[in-house]
C-alpha positions as CSV (number, residue, x, y, z in Angstrom):
1,M,-14.6,28.6,-24.1
2,I,-13.9,26.7,-27.3
3,E,-15.3,23.7,-29.0
4,R,-13.4,21.0,-31.0
5,T,-14.9,18.2,-33.1
6,L,-13.6,14.7,-33.7
7,P,-14.9,12.6,-36.5
8,I,-16.4,9.2,-35.5
9,D,-14.9,6.4,-37.7
10,R,-16.4,3.4,-35.8
11,M,-19.2,3.9,-33.3
12,E,-18.3,0.6,-31.5
13,N,-14.9,2.1,-30.6
14,V,-16.6,5.3,-29.2
15,I,-19.0,3.1,-27.2
16,N,-16.1,1.2,-25.8
17,V,-14.3,4.4,-24.9
18,F,-17.4,6.0,-23.3
19,G,-17.9,2.9,-21.1
20,S,-21.0,1.5,-19.5
21,F,-23.5,4.3,-18.8
22,D,-20.8,6.7,-20.1
23,Q,-18.8,6.1,-16.9
24,N,-15.4,6.6,-18.7
25,L,-16.7,9.7,-20.3
26,R,-17.7,11.1,-16.9
27,I,-14.1,10.6,-15.6
28,I,-12.7,12.7,-18.5
29,E,-15.4,15.4,-18.0
30,N,-14.9,15.6,-14.3
31,E,-11.1,15.5,-14.4
32,L,-10.8,18.2,-17.0
33,G,-14.0,20.2,-16.6
34,V,-15.0,19.7,-20.2
35,R,-18.3,18.7,-21.9
36,V,-18.2,15.8,-24.5
37,T,-21.2,15.0,-26.7
38,D,-21.7,12.9,-29.8
39,R,-23.8,14.3,-32.6
40,D,-24.0,13.8,-36.4
41,D,-21.1,11.3,-36.5
42,Q,-18.9,13.7,-34.5
43,L,-17.6,14.1,-31.0
44,R,-17.9,17.7,-29.7
45,I,-15.6,18.8,-26.9
46,S,-16.2,22.1,-25.2
47,G,-14.4,23.9,-22.4
48,E,-11.3,25.9,-21.7
49,P,-8.8,25.7,-24.5
50,E,-6.1,23.8,-22.6
51,D,-8.6,21.4,-21.1
52,V,-10.2,20.8,-24.5
53,M,-6.9,20.0,-26.1
54,T,-6.0,17.6,-23.3
55,A,-9.4,15.9,-23.6
56,E,-9.0,15.6,-27.4
57,K,-5.6,13.9,-27.1
58,A,-6.8,11.6,-24.4
59,I,-9.9,10.5,-26.4
60,N,-7.7,10.0,-29.5
61,G,-5.4,7.8,-27.4
62,L,-8.3,5.8,-26.0
63,L,-9.8,5.3,-29.5
64,Q,-6.4,4.1,-30.6
65,L,-6.5,1.4,-27.8
66,A,-10.1,0.6,-28.6
67,S,-9.3,0.0,-32.3
68,R,-6.8,-2.6,-31.2
69,G,-9.5,-4.5,-29.3
70,E,-8.7,-3.2,-25.8
71,A,-11.7,-3.2,-23.4
72,I,-11.5,0.4,-22.0
73,D,-12.1,0.7,-18.3
74,A,-11.6,3.5,-15.7
75,Q,-8.0,2.4,-15.1
76,N,-7.2,2.9,-18.8
77,V,-8.9,6.3,-18.8
78,R,-7.0,7.6,-15.8
79,Y,-3.7,6.3,-17.1
80,I,-4.1,7.9,-20.5
81,L,-5.1,11.2,-18.9
82,K,-1.9,11.0,-16.8
83,L,0.3,10.3,-19.9
84,V,-1.3,13.2,-21.8
85,S,-1.0,15.6,-18.8
86,E,2.7,14.8,-18.7
87,G,3.1,15.4,-22.4
88,R,3.8,11.7,-23.1
89,E,0.8,11.0,-25.4
90,A,3.2,9.7,-28.0
91,K,3.9,6.8,-25.7
92,I,0.3,5.5,-26.0
93,S,1.3,3.7,-29.2
94,E,3.8,1.7,-27.2
95,L,1.2,0.2,-25.0
96,S,1.2,-3.4,-25.9
97,G,-1.9,-5.3,-26.9
98,D,-0.1,-8.6,-26.5
99,V,-1.9,-11.2,-24.3
100,V,0.3,-12.5,-21.5
101,C,-2.1,-15.2,-20.5
102,I,-5.7,-16.3,-20.7
103,T,-7.5,-16.9,-17.3
104,A,-9.6,-20.0,-16.6
105,K,-12.7,-17.9,-17.4
106,G,-11.3,-16.7,-20.8
107,K,-10.2,-13.3,-19.7
108,P,-7.0,-12.0,-21.5
109,I,-4.3,-10.7,-19.3
110,K,-2.4,-7.8,-20.8
111,A,0.1,-5.1,-19.7
112,K,-2.0,-2.0,-19.1
113,T,0.7,0.6,-18.4
114,L,4.2,1.4,-19.8
115,G,5.7,0.2,-16.6
116,Q,3.9,-3.1,-16.8
117,K,4.9,-3.5,-20.5
118,A,8.5,-3.0,-19.6
119,Y,8.2,-5.5,-16.7
120,V,6.6,-8.1,-19.0
121,D,9.2,-7.5,-21.7
122,A,12.0,-7.8,-19.1
123,M,10.6,-11.2,-17.9
124,N,10.5,-12.4,-21.5
125,A,14.0,-11.3,-22.3
126,N,15.9,-12.2,-19.1
127,T,16.5,-15.3,-16.9
128,I,16.2,-13.2,-13.7
129,T,14.0,-10.1,-13.4
130,L,13.6,-7.9,-10.4
131,G,10.3,-6.0,-10.1
132,I,10.1,-3.0,-7.8
133,G,7.1,-0.8,-7.4
134,P,4.2,0.3,-5.1
135,A,1.6,-2.2,-3.9
136,G,-1.2,-2.8,-6.4
137,T,0.8,-2.3,-9.6
138,G,0.5,-5.9,-10.8
139,K,4.0,-7.2,-10.0
140,T,2.9,-10.6,-8.5
141,Y,-0.1,-10.9,-10.8
142,L,1.8,-10.4,-14.0
143,A,4.6,-12.7,-12.8
144,V,2.1,-15.5,-12.1
145,A,0.5,-14.9,-15.6
146,E,4.0,-15.2,-17.2
147,A,4.6,-18.4,-15.2
148,V,1.3,-20.0,-16.2
149,A,2.0,-19.0,-19.9
150,A,5.4,-20.6,-19.8
151,F,4.0,-23.7,-18.2
152,R,1.2,-24.1,-20.7
153,S,3.6,-23.7,-23.6
154,E,5.9,-26.4,-22.0
155,K,8.8,-24.0,-21.6
156,V,9.0,-25.1,-18.0
157,N,7.8,-28.2,-16.1
158,R,7.1,-26.6,-12.8
159,I,5.9,-23.3,-11.2
160,I,7.4,-22.5,-7.8
161,L,6.0,-19.7,-5.8
162,T,7.6,-18.6,-2.6
163,R,7.7,-15.7,-0.2
164,P,9.1,-15.0,3.2
165,A,6.6,-15.6,6.0
166,V,7.9,-12.7,7.9
167,E,5.1,-12.6,10.4
168,A,5.7,-16.2,11.4
169,G,9.5,-16.2,11.0
170,E,11.1,-19.5,12.0
171,R,8.3,-20.2,14.4
172,L,6.0,-21.9,11.9
173,G,6.7,-25.2,13.6
174,F,4.8,-24.1,16.7
175,L,1.6,-23.4,14.8
176,P,-1.0,-26.1,14.6
177,G,-1.6,-28.2,11.5
178,D,0.5,-29.4,8.6
179,L,2.9,-27.2,6.6
180,Q,0.2,-26.2,4.1
181,S,-2.2,-25.0,6.8
182,K,0.5,-23.1,8.6
183,V,1.7,-21.1,5.6
184,D,-1.6,-20.6,3.7
185,P,-2.4,-17.2,5.2
186,Y,1.0,-15.8,4.1
187,L,0.7,-17.1,0.6
188,R,-2.9,-16.1,-0.1
189,P,-1.9,-13.5,-2.7
190,L,-0.2,-16.1,-4.8
191,Y,-3.1,-18.5,-4.4
192,D,-5.5,-15.9,-5.6
193,A,-3.6,-15.2,-8.8
194,L,-3.1,-18.9,-9.5
195,F,-6.8,-19.7,-8.9
196,E,-7.8,-17.0,-11.4
197,M,-5.3,-18.2,-14.1
198,L,-6.0,-21.9,-13.8
199,G,-9.2,-22.4,-11.8
200,P,-9.3,-24.2,-8.5
201,E,-9.7,-27.7,-10.0
202,T,-6.8,-27.4,-12.4
203,Y,-4.6,-25.8,-9.7
204,N,-5.3,-28.7,-7.3
205,K,-4.5,-31.2,-10.0
206,Y,-1.1,-29.6,-10.8
207,L,-0.4,-29.2,-7.1
208,E,-1.0,-32.9,-6.4
209,R,1.3,-33.8,-9.4
210,G,4.0,-31.5,-8.1
211,N,3.9,-29.2,-11.1
212,I,3.0,-26.3,-8.8
213,E,4.6,-25.7,-5.5
214,V,3.8,-22.9,-3.1
215,A,6.0,-22.7,0.0
216,P,7.6,-20.1,2.4
217,L,11.2,-19.2,1.6
218,A,12.5,-20.8,4.8
219,Y,11.5,-24.2,3.4
220,M,13.3,-23.7,0.1
221,R,16.9,-24.1,1.5
222,G,18.9,-26.8,-0.3
223,R,16.4,-27.3,-3.0
224,T,17.4,-28.1,-6.6
225,L,15.0,-26.1,-8.8
226,D,15.7,-26.9,-12.4
227,D,13.4,-26.4,-15.4
228,S,11.2,-24.2,-13.2
229,F,9.6,-20.8,-13.3
230,I,10.3,-19.4,-9.8
231,I,8.6,-16.4,-8.3
232,L,10.0,-14.9,-5.1
233,D,7.3,-12.5,-3.8
234,E,7.9,-9.8,-1.2
235,A,11.7,-10.3,-1.7
236,Q,12.4,-7.1,0.2
237,N,11.6,-9.0,3.4
238,T,14.3,-11.7,2.8
239,S,17.1,-9.8,4.6
């Protein structure tokens, strides 16, 4: 057993890192089997030598993010622990604090991982970007955030969101209702992201004006889509 101490420069950053009711701190302690306490303007980390060193690097990385104004949550903590355990703690400084978009409720959307940062950078630097990754890694969400940001800054005049309605195939015509009611269930992930970014009222306003279009891929044939930010979701199902 050893003990290491870290000086506390700004208590508000430590509070941010520890999280509500120390929930972030508990993740570090449970994952590494260490004990972290604050006393006399210092953080004290006790445990096995290797675990203590990992915890120290992780806490320093989280404090670095907190000092840039990041709101630290469980996802941040687990990702930083992963980077440190892989010996990539130097990459923490590359995590961008740049805001991609502000939601209707004022929440800033940022890239939270190195993969997300590379994805956002690629979208900003290229006309066409392919995003490949497991479900739940923010591919659609960040693409919609980029689209809304481009629309708000008048870089584009339209946002077009499309995905293949694989479950319905070409049989959408046999379903009851108009086109919108037929495809809504298949496009719900795109709606959810747009509602968060714009709010339902603003979304409906832009939809009526034709500034936003959400449609299945089968209905996009022959379209001329200029001056638009186009997102093709679930593109692996197009073949």
